[in-house]
Predicted model as a PDB file, atoms N, CA, C, CB and O in Angstrom, pLDDT in the B-factor column:
MODEL        1                                                                  
ATOM      1  N   GLY A   1      69.627 162.537  37.685  1.00 63.00           N  
ATOM      2  CA  GLY A   1      68.923 161.908  37.500  1.00 63.00           C  
ATOM      3  C   GLY A   1      68.397 160.331  37.636  1.00 63.00           C  
ATOM      4  O   GLY A   1      69.322 159.543  37.833  1.00 63.00           O  
ATOM      5  N   GLN A   2      67.336 159.857  37.579  1.00 75.00           N  
ATOM      6  CA  GLN A   2      67.187 158.577  38.035  1.00 75.00           C  
ATOM      7  C   GLN A   2      67.232 157.297  36.527  1.00 75.00           C  
ATOM      8  CB  GLN A   2      65.613 158.662  38.963  1.00 75.00           C  
ATOM      9  O   GLN A   2      66.499 157.254  35.539  1.00 75.00           O  
ATOM     10  N   ASN A   3      68.036 156.680  36.799  1.00 82.00           N  
ATOM     11  CA  ASN A   3      68.148 155.350  35.959  1.00 82.00           C  
ATOM     12  C   ASN A   3      67.194 154.298  36.079  1.00 82.00           C  
ATOM     13  CB  ASN A   3      69.335 154.705  36.224  1.00 82.00           C  
ATOM     14  O   ASN A   3      66.844 153.752  37.125  1.00 82.00           O  
ATOM     15  N   THR A   4      66.843 154.083  35.035  1.00 84.00           N  
ATOM     16  CA  THR A   4      65.932 152.717  35.273  1.00 84.00           C  
ATOM     17  C   THR A   4      66.101 151.975  33.835  1.00 84.00           C  
ATOM     18  CB  THR A   4      64.077 153.083  35.658  1.00 84.00           C  
ATOM     19  O   THR A   4      66.160 152.665  32.818  1.00 84.00           O  
ATOM     20  N   GLN A   5      66.182 150.458  33.762  1.00 88.00           N  
ATOM     21  CA  GLN A   5      66.630 149.556  32.778  1.00 88.00           C  
ATOM     22  C   GLN A   5      65.189 149.203  32.993  1.00 88.00           C  
ATOM     23  CB  GLN A   5      67.979 148.465  32.952  1.00 88.00           C  
ATOM     24  O   GLN A   5      64.563 148.926  34.016  1.00 88.00           O  
ATOM     25  N   MET A   6      64.737 149.322  31.339  1.00 86.00           N  
ATOM     26  CA  MET A   6      63.433 148.641  30.746  1.00 86.00           C  
ATOM     27  C   MET A   6      63.741 147.980  29.554  1.00 86.00           C  
ATOM     28  CB  MET A   6      62.283 149.623  30.430  1.00 86.00           C  
ATOM     29  O   MET A   6      64.599 148.351  28.754  1.00 86.00           O  
ATOM     30  N   MET A   7      62.919 146.845  29.431  1.00 85.00           N  
ATOM     31  CA  MET A   7      62.876 145.920  28.185  1.00 85.00           C  
ATOM     32  C   MET A   7      61.198 146.152  27.740  1.00 85.00           C  
ATOM     33  CB  MET A   7      63.350 144.061  28.628  1.00 85.00           C  
ATOM     34  O   MET A   7      60.239 146.490  28.433  1.00 85.00           O  
ATOM     35  N   LEU A   8      61.300 145.814  26.270  1.00 81.00           N  
ATOM     36  CA  LEU A   8      60.386 145.726  25.698  1.00 81.00           C  
ATOM     37  C   LEU A   8      59.786 143.927  25.782  1.00 81.00           C  
ATOM     38  CB  LEU A   8      60.794 146.404  24.401  1.00 81.00           C  
ATOM     39  O   LEU A   8      60.476 142.991  25.379  1.00 81.00           O  
ATOM     40  N   ASP A   9      58.495 143.780  26.342  1.00 81.00           N  
ATOM     41  CA  ASP A   9      58.251 142.568  26.688  1.00 81.00           C  
ATOM     42  C   ASP A   9      56.885 142.220  25.619  1.00 81.00           C  
ATOM     43  CB  ASP A   9      58.027 142.494  28.378  1.00 81.00           C  
ATOM     44  O   ASP A   9      55.817 142.132  26.225  1.00 81.00           O  
ATOM     45  N   GLY A  10      56.832 142.069  24.497  1.00 75.00           N  
ATOM     46  CA  GLY A  10      55.644 142.141  23.454  1.00 75.00           C  
ATOM     47  C   GLY A  10      55.808 143.382  22.789  1.00 75.00           C  
ATOM     48  O   GLY A  10      56.570 143.830  21.933  1.00 75.00           O  
ATOM     49  N   THR A  11      54.542 143.925  23.669  1.00 76.00           N  
ATOM     50  CA  THR A  11      54.277 145.299  23.128  1.00 76.00           C  
ATOM     51  C   THR A  11      54.563 146.330  24.072  1.00 76.00           C  
ATOM     52  CB  THR A  11      52.889 145.467  22.698  1.00 76.00           C  
ATOM     53  O   THR A  11      54.769 147.482  23.689  1.00 76.00           O  
ATOM     54  N   GLN A  12      54.601 145.911  25.641  1.00 79.00           N  
ATOM     55  CA  GLN A  12      54.752 146.602  26.984  1.00 79.00           C  
ATOM     56  C   GLN A  12      56.124 146.702  27.128  1.00 79.00           C  
ATOM     57  CB  GLN A  12      54.117 145.878  28.213  1.00 79.00           C  
ATOM     58  O   GLN A  12      56.862 145.738  26.928  1.00 79.00           O  
ATOM     59  N   TRP A  13      56.568 147.918  27.496  1.00 81.00           N  
ATOM     60  CA  TRP A  13      57.624 148.201  28.644  1.00 81.00           C  
ATOM     61  C   TRP A  13      57.579 147.749  29.658  1.00 81.00           C  
ATOM     62  CB  TRP A  13      57.778 149.259  29.018  1.00 81.00           C  
ATOM     63  O   TRP A  13      56.441 147.703  30.125  1.00 81.00           O  
ATOM     64  N   GLN A  14      58.320 147.381  30.238  1.00 87.00           N  
ATOM     65  CA  GLN A  14      58.519 146.836  31.844  1.00 87.00           C  
ATOM     66  C   GLN A  14      59.792 147.268  32.421  1.00 87.00           C  
ATOM     67  CB  GLN A  14      58.531 145.169  31.991  1.00 87.00           C  
ATOM     68  O   GLN A  14      60.722 147.480  31.643  1.00 87.00           O  
ATOM     69  N   GLU A  15      59.972 147.440  33.765  1.00 89.00           N  
ATOM     70  CA  GLU A  15      61.353 147.575  34.162  1.00 89.00           C  
ATOM     71  C   GLU A  15      61.972 146.109  34.498  1.00 89.00           C  
ATOM     72  CB  GLU A  15      61.437 148.572  35.434  1.00 89.00           C  
ATOM     73  O   GLU A  15      61.358 145.199  35.054  1.00 89.00           O  
ATOM     74  N   TRP A  16      63.203 146.076  34.082  1.00 89.00           N  
ATOM     75  CA  TRP A  16      64.159 145.042  33.981  1.00 89.00           C  
ATOM     76  C   TRP A  16      65.080 145.045  35.089  1.00 89.00           C  
ATOM     77  CB  TRP A  16      64.872 145.124  32.767  1.00 89.00           C  
ATOM     78  O   TRP A  16      65.390 146.158  35.514  1.00 89.00           O  
ATOM     79  N   ASP A  17      65.645 143.907  35.716  1.00 91.00           N  
ATOM     80  CA  ASP A  17      66.023 143.862  36.868  1.00 91.00           C  
ATOM     81  C   ASP A  17      67.806 143.860  36.469  1.00 91.00           C  
ATOM     82  CB  ASP A  17      65.263 142.554  37.691  1.00 91.00           C  
ATOM     83  O   ASP A  17      68.603 143.928  37.405  1.00 91.00           O  
ATOM     84  N   GLY A  18      68.227 143.793  35.272  1.00 87.00           N  
ATOM     85  CA  GLY A  18      69.746 143.550  34.627  1.00 87.00           C  
ATOM     86  C   GLY A  18      69.997 142.302  34.408  1.00 87.00           C  
ATOM     87  O   GLY A  18      70.762 141.972  33.502  1.00 87.00           O  
ATOM     88  N   ASP A  19      69.449 141.495  35.127  1.00 89.00           N  
ATOM     89  CA  ASP A  19      69.435 139.794  34.960  1.00 89.00           C  
ATOM     90  C   ASP A  19      69.282 139.564  33.623  1.00 89.00           C  
ATOM     91  CB  ASP A  19      68.207 138.948  35.738  1.00 89.00           C  
ATOM     92  O   ASP A  19      68.162 139.730  33.139  1.00 89.00           O  
ATOM     93  N   VAL A  20      70.431 139.121  32.751  1.00 83.00           N  
ATOM     94  CA  VAL A  20      70.249 138.403  31.125  1.00 83.00           C  
ATOM     95  C   VAL A  20      69.260 137.201  31.233  1.00 83.00           C  
ATOM     96  CB  VAL A  20      71.865 137.696  30.428  1.00 83.00           C  
ATOM     97  O   VAL A  20      68.694 136.726  30.249  1.00 83.00           O  
ATOM     98  N   ALA A  21      69.121 136.811  32.331  1.00 84.00           N  
ATOM     99  CA  ALA A  21      68.250 135.419  32.236  1.00 84.00           C  
ATOM    100  C   ALA A  21      66.741 135.829  32.351  1.00 84.00           C  
ATOM    101  CB  ALA A  21      68.643 134.265  33.551  1.00 84.00           C  
ATOM    102  O   ALA A  21      65.763 135.105  32.164  1.00 84.00           O  
ATOM    103  N   THR A  22      66.771 137.085  32.684  1.00 87.00           N  
ATOM    104  CA  THR A  22      65.040 137.295  32.850  1.00 87.00           C  
ATOM    105  C   THR A  22      64.911 138.278  31.877  1.00 87.00           C  
ATOM    106  CB  THR A  22      64.341 137.876  34.447  1.00 87.00           C  
ATOM    107  O   THR A  22      64.132 139.177  32.193  1.00 87.00           O  
ATOM    108  N   LEU A  23      65.489 138.389  30.689  1.00 84.00           N  
ATOM    109  CA  LEU A  23      65.345 139.426  29.350  1.00 84.00           C  
ATOM    110  C   LEU A  23      64.011 138.395  28.404  1.00 84.00           C  
ATOM    111  CB  LEU A  23      67.361 139.613  28.208  1.00 84.00           C  
ATOM    112  O   LEU A  23      64.076 137.201  28.113  1.00 84.00           O  
ATOM    113  N   ARG A  24      62.968 139.316  28.132  1.00 81.00           N  
ATOM    114  CA  ARG A  24      62.128 138.682  27.051  1.00 81.00           C  
ATOM    115  C   ARG A  24      62.250 138.972  25.944  1.00 81.00           C  
ATOM    116  CB  ARG A  24      60.992 138.783  27.133  1.00 81.00           C  
ATOM    117  O   ARG A  24      62.898 139.978  25.653  1.00 81.00           O  
ATOM    118  N   GLY A  25      61.701 138.231  25.038  1.00 77.00           N  
ATOM    119  CA  GLY A  25      61.782 138.627  23.453  1.00 77.00           C  
ATOM    120  C   GLY A  25      60.366 139.169  23.368  1.00 77.00           C  
ATOM    121  O   GLY A  25      59.371 139.016  24.077  1.00 77.00           O  
ATOM    122  N   VAL A  26      60.703 140.096  21.869  1.00 77.00           N  
ATOM    123  CA  VAL A  26      59.624 140.601  21.819  1.00 77.00           C  
ATOM    124  C   VAL A  26      59.030 140.146  20.426  1.00 77.00           C  
ATOM    125  CB  VAL A  26      59.756 141.991  22.082  1.00 77.00           C  
ATOM    126  O   VAL A  26      58.110 140.888  20.081  1.00 77.00           O  
ATOM    127  N   GLN A  27      59.298 139.151  19.552  1.00 78.00           N  
ATOM    128  CA  GLN A  27      59.029 138.309  18.722  1.00 78.00           C  
ATOM    129  C   GLN A  27      60.212 137.249  18.282  1.00 78.00           C  
ATOM    130  CB  GLN A  27      58.533 139.044  17.744  1.00 78.00           C  
ATOM    131  O   GLN A  27      61.401 137.463  18.513  1.00 78.00           O  
ATOM    132  N   SER A  28      59.686 136.013  17.578  1.00 82.00           N  
ATOM    133  CA  SER A  28      60.483 135.396  17.355  1.00 82.00           C  
ATOM    134  C   SER A  28      60.202 135.272  15.579  1.00 82.00           C  
ATOM    135  CB  SER A  28      60.466 134.252  18.347  1.00 82.00           C  
ATOM    136  O   SER A  28      59.084 135.143  15.079  1.00 82.00           O  
ATOM    137  N   LEU A  29      61.381 135.339  14.883  1.00 82.00           N  
ATOM    138  CA  LEU A  29      61.212 135.638  13.761  1.00 82.00           C  
ATOM    139  C   LEU A  29      62.667 135.204  13.017  1.00 82.00           C  
ATOM    140  CB  LEU A  29      60.743 137.065  13.738  1.00 82.00           C  
ATOM    141  O   LEU A  29      63.640 134.998  13.742  1.00 82.00           O  
ATOM    142  N   THR A  30      62.793 135.070  11.524  1.00 86.00           N  
ATOM    143  CA  THR A  30      63.999 134.887  11.145  1.00 86.00           C  
ATOM    144  C   THR A  30      64.628 136.739  10.365  1.00 86.00           C  
ATOM    145  CB  THR A  30      63.850 133.372   9.982  1.00 86.00           C  
ATOM    146  O   THR A  30      64.123 137.455   9.500  1.00 86.00           O  
ATOM    147  N   LEU A  31      65.976 136.902  11.272  1.00 84.00           N  
ATOM    148  CA  LEU A  31      66.167 138.077  10.672  1.00 84.00           C  
ATOM    149  C   LEU A  31      66.480 138.436   9.182  1.00 84.00           C  
ATOM    150  CB  LEU A  31      67.001 138.493  11.312  1.00 84.00           C  
ATOM    151  O   LEU A  31      67.128 137.623   8.522  1.00 84.00           O  
ATOM    152  N   GLN A  32      66.055 139.615   8.607  1.00 87.00           N  
ATOM    153  CA  GLN A  32      66.411 139.904   7.349  1.00 87.00           C  
ATOM    154  C   GLN A  32      67.781 140.785   7.576  1.00 87.00           C  
ATOM    155  CB  GLN A  32      65.188 140.644   6.560  1.00 87.00           C  
ATOM    156  O   GLN A  32      68.358 140.940   8.653  1.00 87.00           O  
ATOM    157  N   SER A  33      68.171 141.338   6.265  1.00 91.00           N  
ATOM    158  CA  SER A  33      69.428 142.155   6.430  1.00 91.00           C  
ATOM    159  C   SER A  33      69.098 143.585   6.924  1.00 91.00           C  
ATOM    160  CB  SER A  33      70.223 142.240   5.052  1.00 91.00           C  
ATOM    161  O   SER A  33      70.001 144.377   7.193  1.00 91.00           O  
ATOM    162  N   ARG A  34      67.523 143.964   7.060  1.00 90.00           N  
ATOM    163  CA  ARG A  34      66.838 144.907   7.406  1.00 90.00           C  
ATOM    164  C   ARG A  34      65.746 144.546   8.089  1.00 90.00           C  
ATOM    165  CB  ARG A  34      66.592 145.586   6.489  1.00 90.00           C  
ATOM    166  O   ARG A  34      64.837 143.952   7.509  1.00 90.00           O  
ATOM    167  N   GLN A  35      65.661 144.938   9.799  1.00 84.00           N  
ATOM    168  CA  GLN A  35      64.573 144.608  10.362  1.00 84.00           C  
ATOM    169  C   GLN A  35      63.930 145.833  11.077  1.00 84.00           C  
ATOM    170  CB  GLN A  35      64.842 143.517  11.196  1.00 84.00           C  
ATOM    171  O   GLN A  35      64.571 146.681  11.698  1.00 84.00           O  
ATOM    172  N   GLU A  36      62.605 145.818  10.911  1.00 84.00           N  
ATOM    173  CA  GLU A  36      61.934 147.059  11.398  1.00 84.00           C  
ATOM    174  C   GLU A  36      61.452 146.526  12.863  1.00 84.00           C  
ATOM    175  CB  GLU A  36      60.603 147.616  10.326  1.00 84.00           C  
ATOM    176  O   GLU A  36      61.065 145.360  12.929  1.00 84.00           O  
ATOM    177  N   LEU A  37      61.458 147.309  14.007  1.00 77.00           N  
ATOM    178  CA  LEU A  37      60.527 147.080  15.196  1.00 77.00           C  
ATOM    179  C   LEU A  37      60.006 148.490  15.483  1.00 77.00           C  
ATOM    180  CB  LEU A  37      61.296 146.394  16.550  1.00 77.00           C  
ATOM    181  O   LEU A  37      60.697 149.480  15.245  1.00 77.00           O  
ATOM    182  N   THR A  38      58.857 148.558  15.964  1.00 77.00           N  
ATOM    183  CA  THR A  38      57.959 149.596  16.463  1.00 77.00           C  
ATOM    184  C   THR A  38      58.470 149.708  18.126  1.00 77.00           C  
ATOM    185  CB  THR A  38      56.200 149.106  16.214  1.00 77.00           C  
ATOM    186  O   THR A  38      58.304 148.762  18.895  1.00 77.00           O  
ATOM    187  N   LEU A  39      59.012 150.802  18.487  1.00 73.00           N  
ATOM    188  CA  LEU A  39      59.551 150.534  19.866  1.00 73.00           C  
ATOM    189  C   LEU A  39      58.483 151.820  20.807  1.00 73.00           C  
ATOM    190  CB  LEU A  39      61.616 150.841  19.904  1.00 73.00           C  
ATOM    191  O   LEU A  39      58.412 151.800  22.036  1.00 73.00           O  
ATOM    192  N   TRP A  40      57.782 152.795  19.989  1.00 75.00           N  
ATOM    193  CA  TRP A  40      56.839 153.256  20.967  1.00 75.00           C  
ATOM    194  C   TRP A  40      55.736 153.455  19.940  1.00 75.00           C  
ATOM    195  CB  TRP A  40      57.289 154.602  21.891  1.00 75.00           C  
ATOM    196  O   TRP A  40      55.993 153.562  18.741  1.00 75.00           O  
ATOM    197  N   GLN A  41      54.597 153.500  20.396  1.00 76.00           N  
ATOM    198  CA  GLN A  41      53.282 154.316  19.681  1.00 76.00           C  
ATOM    199  C   GLN A  41      52.286 155.074  20.879  1.00 76.00           C  
ATOM    200  CB  GLN A  41      52.188 153.038  18.733  1.00 76.00           C  
ATOM    201  O   GLN A  41      51.657 154.645  21.846  1.00 76.00           O  
ATOM    202  N   GLY A  42      52.471 156.266  20.345  1.00 75.00           N  
ATOM    203  CA  GLY A  42      51.316 156.982  21.798  1.00 75.00           C  
ATOM    204  C   GLY A  42      52.125 158.061  22.071  1.00 75.00           C  
ATOM    205  O   GLY A  42      53.256 158.109  21.588  1.00 75.00           O  
ATOM    206  N   ASN A  43      51.646 159.039  22.867  1.00 76.00           N  
ATOM    207  CA  ASN A  43      51.875 160.297  23.234  1.00 76.00           C  
ATOM    208  C   ASN A  43      53.627 160.493  23.957  1.00 76.00           C  
ATOM    209  CB  ASN A  43      50.571 160.628  24.310  1.00 76.00           C  
ATOM    210  O   ASN A  43      53.994 159.914  24.979  1.00 76.00           O  
ATOM    211  N   PHE A  44      54.200 161.117  23.408  1.00 72.00           N  
ATOM    212  CA  PHE A  44      55.613 161.327  24.337  1.00 72.00           C  
ATOM    213  C   PHE A  44      55.325 162.636  25.449  1.00 72.00           C  
ATOM    214  CB  PHE A  44      57.145 161.809  23.150  1.00 72.00           C  
ATOM    215  O   PHE A  44      56.219 162.942  26.238  1.00 72.00           O  
ATOM    216  N   SER A  45      54.628 163.028  25.446  1.00 75.00           N  
ATOM    217  CA  SER A  45      54.343 164.442  26.475  1.00 75.00           C  
ATOM    218  C   SER A  45      54.574 163.948  27.863  1.00 75.00           C  
ATOM    219  CB  SER A  45      52.616 165.144  26.417  1.00 75.00           C  
ATOM    220  O   SER A  45      54.637 164.920  28.615  1.00 75.00           O  
ATOM    221  N   GLY A  46      54.706 162.966  28.417  1.00 75.00           N  
ATOM    222  CA  GLY A  46      54.889 162.402  29.669  1.00 75.00           C  
ATOM    223  C   GLY A  46      56.529 162.297  29.950  1.00 75.00           C  
ATOM    224  O   GLY A  46      57.036 162.201  31.068  1.00 75.00           O  
ATOM    225  N   PHE A  47      57.190 162.336  28.770  1.00 76.00           N  
ATOM    226  CA  PHE A  47      58.708 162.150  28.891  1.00 76.00           C  
ATOM    227  C   PHE A  47      59.312 163.431  28.514  1.00 76.00           C  
ATOM    228  CB  PHE A  47      59.292 160.976  27.964  1.00 76.00           C  
ATOM    229  O   PHE A  47      60.450 163.300  28.061  1.00 76.00           O  
ATOM    230  N   ALA A  48      58.883 164.605  28.571  1.00 80.00           N  
ATOM    231  CA  ALA A  48      59.851 165.744  28.357  1.00 80.00           C  
ATOM    232  C   ALA A  48      60.903 165.963  29.091  1.00 80.00           C  
ATOM    233  CB  ALA A  48      59.317 166.817  28.411  1.00 80.00           C  
ATOM    234  O   ALA A  48      60.738 165.959  30.311  1.00 80.00           O  
ATOM    235  N   GLY A  49      62.110 166.186  28.597  1.00 83.00           N  
ATOM    236  CA  GLY A  49      63.072 166.331  29.415  1.00 83.00           C  
ATOM    237  C   GLY A  49      63.892 165.192  29.491  1.00 83.00           C  
ATOM    238  O   GLY A  49      65.104 165.317  29.667  1.00 83.00           O  
ATOM    239  N   SER A  50      63.303 163.988  29.365  1.00 85.00           N  
ATOM    240  CA  SER A  50      63.965 162.641  29.537  1.00 85.00           C  
ATOM    241  C   SER A  50      65.463 161.927  28.444  1.00 85.00           C  
ATOM    242  CB  SER A  50      62.601 161.688  29.326  1.00 85.00           C  
ATOM    243  O   SER A  50      65.779 162.513  27.408  1.00 85.00           O  
ATOM    244  N   GLN A  51      65.814 161.321  28.665  1.00 86.00           N  
ATOM    245  CA  GLN A  51      66.759 160.675  28.017  1.00 86.00           C  
ATOM    246  C   GLN A  51      67.273 159.598  28.166  1.00 86.00           C  
ATOM    247  CB  GLN A  51      67.481 161.166  27.967  1.00 86.00           C  
ATOM    248  O   GLN A  51      67.804 159.186  29.197  1.00 86.00           O  
ATOM    249  N   TRP A  52      67.112 158.795  26.688  1.00 85.00           N  
ATOM    250  CA  TRP A  52      66.906 157.299  26.836  1.00 85.00           C  
ATOM    251  C   TRP A  52      68.011 156.732  26.137  1.00 85.00           C  
ATOM    252  CB  TRP A  52      65.532 156.744  26.266  1.00 85.00           C  
ATOM    253  O   TRP A  52      68.455 157.517  25.300  1.00 85.00           O  
ATOM    254  N   GLY A  53      68.552 155.741  26.186  1.00 88.00           N  
ATOM    255  CA  GLY A  53      69.847 154.660  25.988  1.00 88.00           C  
ATOM    256  C   GLY A  53      69.086 153.544  25.270  1.00 88.00           C  
ATOM    257  O   GLY A  53      68.478 153.004  26.194  1.00 88.00           O  
ATOM    258  N   ILE A  54      68.869 153.089  24.481  1.00 86.00           N  
ATOM    259  CA  ILE A  54      68.207 151.771  23.681  1.00 86.00           C  
ATOM    260  C   ILE A  54      69.567 151.066  23.023  1.00 86.00           C  
ATOM    261  CB  ILE A  54      66.919 152.293  22.265  1.00 86.00           C  
ATOM    262  O   ILE A  54      70.348 151.479  22.166  1.00 86.00           O  
ATOM    263  N   TYR A  55      69.519 149.770  23.823  1.00 86.00           N  
ATOM    264  CA  TYR A  55      70.114 148.569  23.290  1.00 86.00           C  
ATOM    265  C   TYR A  55      69.547 147.679  22.284  1.00 86.00           C  
ATOM    266  CB  TYR A  55      70.330 147.843  24.238  1.00 86.00           C  
ATOM    267  O   TYR A  55      68.336 147.478  22.387  1.00 86.00           O  
ATOM    268  N   VAL A  56      70.029 147.233  21.545  1.00 84.00           N  
ATOM    269  CA  VAL A  56      69.224 146.114  20.535  1.00 84.00           C  
ATOM    270  C   VAL A  56      69.864 144.975  20.467  1.00 84.00           C  
ATOM    271  CB  VAL A  56      69.046 146.502  19.046  1.00 84.00           C  
ATOM    272  O   VAL A  56      71.026 144.848  20.081  1.00 84.00           O  
ATOM    273  N   GLY A  57      68.882 143.797  20.969  1.00 85.00           N  
ATOM    274  CA  GLY A  57      69.753 142.616  20.806  1.00 85.00           C  
ATOM    275  C   GLY A  57      69.220 141.422  20.081  1.00 85.00           C  
ATOM    276  O   GLY A  57      68.139 141.682  19.552  1.00 85.00           O  
ATOM    277  N   TYR A  58      69.626 140.207  19.888  1.00 85.00           N  
ATOM    278  CA  TYR A  58      68.835 139.075  19.527  1.00 85.00           C  
ATOM    279  C   TYR A  58      69.486 137.508  19.971  1.00 85.00           C  
ATOM    280  CB  TYR A  58      68.656 139.212  17.931  1.00 85.00           C  
ATOM    281  O   TYR A  58      70.687 137.244  20.040  1.00 85.00           O  
ATOM    282  N   LEU A  59      68.534 136.723  20.199  1.00 85.00           N  
ATOM    283  CA  LEU A  59      68.898 135.663  20.959  1.00 85.00           C  
ATOM    284  C   LEU A  59      69.099 134.386  19.598  1.00 85.00           C  
ATOM    285  CB  LEU A  59      67.591 135.374  22.272  1.00 85.00           C  
ATOM    286  O   LEU A  59      68.057 134.216  18.966  1.00 85.00           O  
ATOM    287  N   LEU A  60      69.896 133.818  19.293  1.00 86.00           N  
ATOM    288  CA  LEU A  60      70.374 132.656  18.276  1.00 86.00           C  
ATOM    289  C   LEU A  60      69.677 131.557  18.805  1.00 86.00           C  
ATOM    290  CB  LEU A  60      72.032 132.324  18.192  1.00 86.00           C  
ATOM    291  O   LEU A  60      69.223 131.567  19.949  1.00 86.00           O  
ATOM    292  N   GLN A  61      69.561 130.549  17.983  1.00 85.00           N  
ATOM    293  CA  GLN A  61      68.900 129.221  18.355  1.00 85.00           C  
ATOM    294  C   GLN A  61      70.061 128.680  19.530  1.00 85.00           C  
ATOM    295  CB  GLN A  61      68.689 128.055  16.824  1.00 85.00           C  
ATOM    296  O   GLN A  61      69.742 128.096  20.566  1.00 85.00           O  
ATOM    297  N   THR A  62      71.276 128.964  19.180  1.00 90.00           N  
ATOM    298  CA  THR A  62      72.335 128.182  20.431  1.00 90.00           C  
ATOM    299  C   THR A  62      72.216 128.743  21.895  1.00 90.00           C  
ATOM    300  CB  THR A  62      74.078 128.425  20.059  1.00 90.00           C  
ATOM    301  O   THR A  62      72.673 128.218  22.910  1.00 90.00           O  
ATOM    302  N   GLY A  63      71.600 129.766  21.810  1.00 85.00           N  
ATOM    303  CA  GLY A  63      71.461 130.401  23.188  1.00 85.00           C  
ATOM    304  C   GLY A  63      72.276 131.539  23.547  1.00 85.00           C  
ATOM    305  O   GLY A  63      72.216 131.973  24.698  1.00 85.00           O  
ATOM    306  N   GLU A  64      73.107 132.123  22.597  1.00 89.00           N  
ATOM    307  CA  GLU A  64      73.699 133.030  22.399  1.00 89.00           C  
ATOM    308  C   GLU A  64      73.126 134.222  22.350  1.00 89.00           C  
ATOM    309  CB  GLU A  64      74.234 132.818  21.599  1.00 89.00           C  
ATOM    310  O   GLU A  64      72.150 134.348  21.611  1.00 89.00           O  
ATOM    311  N   ILE A  65      73.466 135.032  22.901  1.00 88.00           N  
ATOM    312  CA  ILE A  65      73.125 136.667  22.801  1.00 88.00           C  
ATOM    313  C   ILE A  65      73.730 137.812  22.216  1.00 88.00           C  
ATOM    314  CB  ILE A  65      73.094 137.128  23.865  1.00 88.00           C  
ATOM    315  O   ILE A  65      74.486 138.584  22.806  1.00 88.00           O  
ATOM    316  N   ILE A  66      73.307 137.902  20.838  1.00 89.00           N  
ATOM    317  CA  ILE A  66      74.023 139.176  20.387  1.00 89.00           C  
ATOM    318  C   ILE A  66      73.448 140.795  20.648  1.00 89.00           C  
ATOM    319  CB  ILE A  66      74.121 138.983  18.887  1.00 89.00           C  
ATOM    320  O   ILE A  66      72.305 141.170  20.386  1.00 89.00           O  
ATOM    321  N   TYR A  67      74.381 141.515  21.144  1.00 88.00           N  
ATOM    322  CA  TYR A  67      73.496 142.905  21.396  1.00 88.00           C  
ATOM    323  C   TYR A  67      74.895 144.038  20.650  1.00 88.00           C  
ATOM    324  CB  TYR A  67      73.009 143.262  23.661  1.00 88.00           C  
ATOM    325  O   TYR A  67      76.104 143.837  20.528  1.00 88.00           O  
ATOM    326  N   SER A  68      74.025 145.209  20.282  1.00 87.00           N  
ATOM    327  CA  SER A  68      74.721 146.228  20.349  1.00 87.00           C  
ATOM    328  C   SER A  68      75.590 146.751  21.475  1.00 87.00           C  
ATOM    329  CB  SER A  68      73.998 146.946  20.081  1.00 87.00           C  
ATOM    330  O   SER A  68      75.028 147.168  22.488  1.00 87.00           O  
ATOM    331  N   PRO A  69      77.310 146.769  21.359  1.00 88.00           N  
ATOM    332  CA  PRO A  69      77.888 147.255  22.391  1.00 88.00           C  
ATOM    333  C   PRO A  69      77.609 148.799  22.595  1.00 88.00           C  
ATOM    334  CB  PRO A  69      79.236 146.933  22.268  1.00 88.00           C  
ATOM    335  O   PRO A  69      77.969 149.361  23.629  1.00 88.00           O  
ATOM    336  N   ALA A  70      76.892 149.530  21.476  1.00 91.00           N  
ATOM    337  CA  ALA A  70      77.018 150.964  22.283  1.00 91.00           C  
ATOM    338  C   ALA A  70      75.344 151.030  22.040  1.00 91.00           C  
ATOM    339  CB  ALA A  70      78.229 152.513  21.469  1.00 91.00           C  
ATOM    340  O   ALA A  70      74.810 150.280  21.223  1.00 91.00           O  
ATOM    341  N   PHE A  71      74.650 151.917  22.764  1.00 90.00           N  
ATOM    342  CA  PHE A  71      73.537 152.320  22.628  1.00 90.00           C  
ATOM    343  C   PHE A  71      73.106 153.281  21.627  1.00 90.00           C  
ATOM    344  CB  PHE A  71      73.296 152.644  23.615  1.00 90.00           C  
ATOM    345  O   PHE A  71      73.899 153.942  20.957  1.00 90.00           O  
ATOM    346  N   ILE A  72      71.921 153.346  21.538  1.00 89.00           N  
ATOM    347  CA  ILE A  72      71.080 154.426  20.719  1.00 89.00           C  
ATOM    348  C   ILE A  72      70.908 155.492  21.425  1.00 89.00           C  
ATOM    349  CB  ILE A  72      69.743 154.036  20.287  1.00 89.00           C  
ATOM    350  O   ILE A  72      70.555 155.146  22.552  1.00 89.00           O  
ATOM    351  N   GLU A  73      70.987 156.766  21.319  1.00 90.00           N  
ATOM    352  CA  GLU A  73      70.533 157.803  22.457  1.00 90.00           C  
ATOM    353  C   GLU A  73      69.671 158.699  21.810  1.00 90.00           C  
ATOM    354  CB  GLU A  73      71.726 158.651  23.170  1.00 90.00           C  
ATOM    355  O   GLU A  73      69.828 159.281  20.736  1.00 90.00           O  
ATOM    356  N   ILE A  74      68.404 158.745  22.889  1.00 87.00           N  
ATOM    357  CA  ILE A  74      67.385 159.598  22.512  1.00 87.00           C  
ATOM    358  C   ILE A  74      67.054 160.634  23.554  1.00 87.00           C  
ATOM    359  CB  ILE A  74      66.240 158.830  22.184  1.00 87.00           C  
ATOM    360  O   ILE A  74      67.029 160.365  24.755  1.00 87.00           O  
ATOM    361  N   LYS A  75      66.785 161.893  23.031  1.00 86.00           N  
ATOM    362  CA  LYS A  75      66.743 163.139  23.850  1.00 86.00           C  
ATOM    363  C   LYS A  75      65.301 163.461  23.680  1.00 86.00           C  
ATOM    364  CB  LYS A  75      67.776 164.365  23.369  1.00 86.00           C  
ATOM    365  O   LYS A  75      64.872 163.648  22.541  1.00 86.00           O  
ATOM    366  N   MET A  76      64.551 163.538  24.664  1.00 84.00           N  
ATOM    367  CA  MET A  76      63.108 163.675  24.785  1.00 84.00           C  
ATOM    368  C   MET A  76      63.157 165.287  25.043  1.00 84.00           C  
ATOM    369  CB  MET A  76      62.354 162.660  26.076  1.00 84.00           C  
ATOM    370  O   MET A  76      63.764 165.530  26.086  1.00 84.00           O  
ATOM    371  N   GLN A  77      62.647 166.539  24.323  1.00 79.00           N  
ATOM    372  CA  GLN A  77      62.819 167.872  24.380  1.00 79.00           C  
ATOM    373  C   GLN A  77      61.326 168.205  24.801  1.00 79.00           C  
ATOM    374  CB  GLN A  77      63.408 168.541  22.992  1.00 79.00           C  
ATOM    375  O   GLN A  77      60.981 169.373  24.982  1.00 79.00           O  
TER     376      GLN A  77                                                      
ENDMDL                                                                          
END                                                                             
C-alpha cells in the first residue's frame, strides 16, 4: 500500500512533507487535563480498506514540540 503523511491544518487535512518546520497548528489554546479535538466530520465511504496511524502533539511556548511516541491505529472496513 501507499503511505502518505498528512497533517490537520485548521479544519483541512493536507499532505505533509515530513519536515517538522512545516507543521501547522490546529488551534491555539491552554491545554486542560482532557482535550477534545474533532479529526473528521463527513462520509468515510471513500476510505474503506484503508489504515491510519495518528500521532498527536503540541508546541510549547518555548518552541519545544511534544508528541506521542506511538500512533493511534485506525482501520477502516
